[in-house]
C-alpha positions in Angstrom: 21.9 2.1 23.8 21.3 1.0 27.1 23.8 -1.2 28.3 21.6 -2.3 31.2 18.9 -3.0 28.7 21.4 -5.0 26.8 23.2 -6.9 29.1 19.6 -8.0 30.2 19.0 -8.9 27.1 22.1 -11.3 26.7 21.6 -12.6 30.1 17.9 -13.9 28.7 20.1 -16.5 26.2 21.9 -17.9 29.2 23.9 -17.5 32.3 27.2 -15.3 31.8 29.6 -14.2 34.2 31.0 -10.5 34.2 33.7 -10.9 31.6 31.8 -12.8 29.5 29.0 -10.3 29.3 31.2 -7.8 28.3 32.7 -10.0 25.7 29.0 -10.8 24.4 28.1 -7.2 24.3 30.9 -6.5 22.2 30.6 -9.3 20.0 27.1 -8.5 19.6 27.3 -4.6 19.0 30.4 -3.9 17.7 30.7 -1.5 21.0 33.1 -1.6 23.7 32.1 -1.3 27.3 34.4 -1.1 30.1 34.2 -4.1 32.4 33.9 -2.0 35.5 30.6 -0.6 33.9 29.5 -4.0 33.4 30.0 -5.2 37.3 28.5 -2.1 38.1 25.2 -2.5 36.4 25.2 -6.3 37.4 25.0 -5.0 41.0 22.2 -2.3 40.0 20.1 -4.9 38.5 20.5 -7.2 41.4 19.7 -4.4 43.3 16.5 -4.0 41.4 15.5 -7.7 41.3 16.1 -8.0 37.5 18.9 -10.6 37.9 20.2 -13.0 40.6 23.5 -15.2 41.0 23.2 -18.5 39.3 26.0 -20.4 41.1 29.4 -20.4 39.7 31.3 -22.4 36.8 33.8 -24.5 36.7 36.4 -21.9 37.3 34.7 -20.3 40.2 33.7 -17.4 38.4 30.0 -15.9 39.5 27.4 -16.5 37.2 24.5 -14.2 36.4 20.9 -15.0 35.1 17.7 -12.7 34.7 14.7 -13.4 37.0 11.6 -13.4 35.9 11.3 -9.6 36.2 14.4 -9.0 34.4 13.5 -11.3 31.5 10.0 -9.5 30.9 12.0 -6.2 31.1 14.5 -7.5 28.3 11.9 -8.6 26.1 9.8 -5.5 26.5 12.6 -3.4 25.6 13.8 -5.3 22.7 10.3 -5.2 21.0 9.7 -1.1 22.2 10.9 1.4 19.7 13.8 3.6 20.6 14.0 7.5 20.0 17.1 9.4 20.7 15.5 11.7 23.0 18.8 12.4 25.2 20.7 15.5 25.5 22.1 16.5 22.2 25.3 18.4 23.6 26.1 19.7 20.2 23.0 21.1 19.4 23.0 22.6 23.4 26.6 24.1 22.5 25.6 25.9 19.2 22.1 27.0 20.6 23.7 28.6 23.7 26.7 30.0 21.4 24.7 31.9 19.2 23.3 33.8 22.5 26.6 34.7 23.6 28.7 38.2 22.4 31.7 37.1 20.4 31.0 33.6 19.8 32.6 32.5 16.7 29.6 30.4 15.1 31.0 30.0 12.0 34.3 28.4 13.6 32.1 26.5 15.5 30.2 25.0 12.7 33.2 24.8 10.8 35.0 22.6 13.4 31.8 20.5 14.0 32.1 19.6 10.1 35.5 18.9 10.2 35.4 16.6 12.8 32.3 15.0 11.2 33.9 14.3 7.8 37.2 13.2 9.2 35.1 10.8 11.1 33.3 9.7 8.4 36.9 9.4 6.2 37.6 6.8 8.6 37.7 3.0 7.1 36.7 0.4 9.4 37.9 -3.0 9.2 35.1 -5.1 7.6 34.7 -8.5 9.0 32.0 -10.2 6.5 30.9 -12.5 9.1 30.1 -9.6 11.8 26.7 -8.6 10.7 26.1 -6.5 13.7 29.1 -4.7 13.4 28.2 -3.9 10.0 24.5 -2.6 11.4 26.3 -0.3 14.0 28.9 0.9 11.4 26.1 1.7 9.1 24.0 3.6 11.7 27.2 5.5 12.6 27.7 6.4 8.7 24.0 7.6 8.2 24.0 9.5 11.6 27.2 11.2 10.6 25.8 12.1 7.4 22.4 13.6 8.5 25.1 15.7 10.8 26.3 17.1 7.8 23.0 18.3 6.6 22.0 19.2 10.0 24.9 21.7 10.1 23.9 23.1 6.7 20.5 24.2 8.4 22.2 25.2 11.5 24.1 27.6 9.4 21.1 29.0 7.7 19.2 29.2 11.0 22.2 31.2 12.8 22.7 33.5 10.0 20.5 36.5 11.5 21.0 35.4 14.8 21.8 38.1 17.4 23.5 37.1 21.0 21.2 38.5 23.6 22.0 39.9 27.3 21.0 38.0 30.5 17.3 38.3 31.3 16.0 41.1 33.6 13.0 38.7 34.9 14.7 37.2 37.9 13.6 33.6 39.1 11.6 33.5 43.0 14.1 31.0 44.0 17.8 31.3 44.6 20.4 29.8 47.0 20.5 32.2 50.2 24.0 34.6 50.7 26.3 33.0 53.1 27.0 35.0 56.5 29.9 37.1 56.2 29.9 37.2 52.5 
């Protein structure tokens, strides 16, 4: 989830100072965010013209509010579907390992399964009033269960895989050698 977009969406509800924004993010998502990341994100949002200072509160804390462009971006983000399209580090690691001689694919898959099962076995403290946190827990649990099914599929796919050598085809570009080497 985008912290940047989430902060904008929260600010769309009213002006907040940085620590307040962090607390609202955690309260609404059940996820932790570093207060330094909140302030860095606010600085970038200000640079991009999406938030502006809204004065100070009665304890002299700087308040932030979205600009009209920031409100539009937050609302567009909330109304647009989100698909996980980022780098999948586990899939990339396994895909690489299957090409390397001597890589213990079975061991890698076993370790990954063990980690997923351990995560599934963890019991979260459930707060009956915390619907947002329950949503996040349910999503995590569903993804972990899907990960186990995916690992079974990877095991089937890698059963006949064989490692391979570096390609003989060389890219045209490369860093030139330094003099004296």
